[in-house]
C-alpha positions, 0 to 999 in steps of 0.5 A: 501385566494387567497394572502395566497395561493399565499405565501404559494406556492412562500414559496414552491416554494423557499424551493425546489430551496434551496434544490437543491442548496444545493444538487448541491453544496454538490455533487461537494464538496463531492468526489465520492470514485470510484471504480473500477471491475475485468476488468480494477483492474490494473488502473481504465484508463487502460484498456489495461492490462487484457481487456479480461481475467476475474480475481479472484481478486474482486472488491476494493476502493480506499484507504480513506487516502493514506498519513496516515503512516497505511493506507491500500493497498492491492488487494482490496484498492488501490491508486491514479495512481498519487499518489506520495508522497509528503516527500521522501528522501534518505534514508542514509543506503547502499543498493545492488545498488550505484545508487540516484535511485527511489528505494531507496527513502523511505516518511522522517519518515521511512526514519529516522527509517530505519537509526536507525534500520539499525545502531542497527543491526550494534551494534549487529553484524547484516549488512542489505541493501536496496533492493528496498524501493519506486516504482512510479505507472508506474514501479510497472505496468512495473515490474507488466507485465513483471512478466504477460508475464514470469509466466501468470497472476493468477501466477503473483499476487500471488507475485507482485502487481497490479499497485496501489494495492502496499505498495511500491508506499506508501513510507513506504515498503520496500525489505531488505537483509544482505549486501551480497544480498544472498537470496534478495527478496526470500524466503531463506532469512526467513533462515537467520539471517538477518530474525531472527533479523528483525522479534524480532526487526524491531517493536522497529523502527515503522516496522512490516514484512506485509506479516507473515507466514500462513496470506495469505488469509489475506495479500493476498500475500505468507510470505515475510520475507524480507518485511518490512512496516511502520506504526509508532507507531501501530507496537508494538501490531501488533507484539506482538499479532502475526497479520496483519494491517488488522486484526489491524484496523478490515479490511475484509482479502483480500479473503472476 
């Protein structure tokens, strides 16, 4: 009987030991999805921006698939601070500036589709130019802080992304204008023939107008007819249904 009890006890401790090992192994191999609160939404490691100011932005979470062409990046889902797309290239299209700098770049698949779209527009007598494409986290941080200094935080977040929550960091977004630059990145661009062409045709090349009119409560931004986002083969169903990327993927609006 004593030997039997000893054997049972040994078996019990062996099971406990193995369970503990497996738990530790699982914890180390499965990275946790970090969450950041209202006080440090701009950067999990940067506590300087709005350190003493509470905001109305709800807590956000790390977007699970940052390199996916359908990734959602908005005021609720942010990119890793260090995220840089691996396949950034210079699209062979005109820009409003000549320098080969960061904001001219896009991810390869988006760049190739952009070239096709610009060429198709030209055949229709519409001459497009790029304004701003890829933006690193650090670049967005400088821009956003400047807007905050100029207009205040409350107004800045209605038209500019907090660092880490900008689609431009994905390398899949680009601001577009006409080659004359008139109304570039301005609400009056919506009345231009270039905006009308993009609204009707961009989906044929994998792009959507990311911030449509009347969808501010879902996207978190005012209507931006110049801001295009490459989403690949889901662009047509999104465009045809007149919905946003959030609605198509079943992601909650930023107001909820």
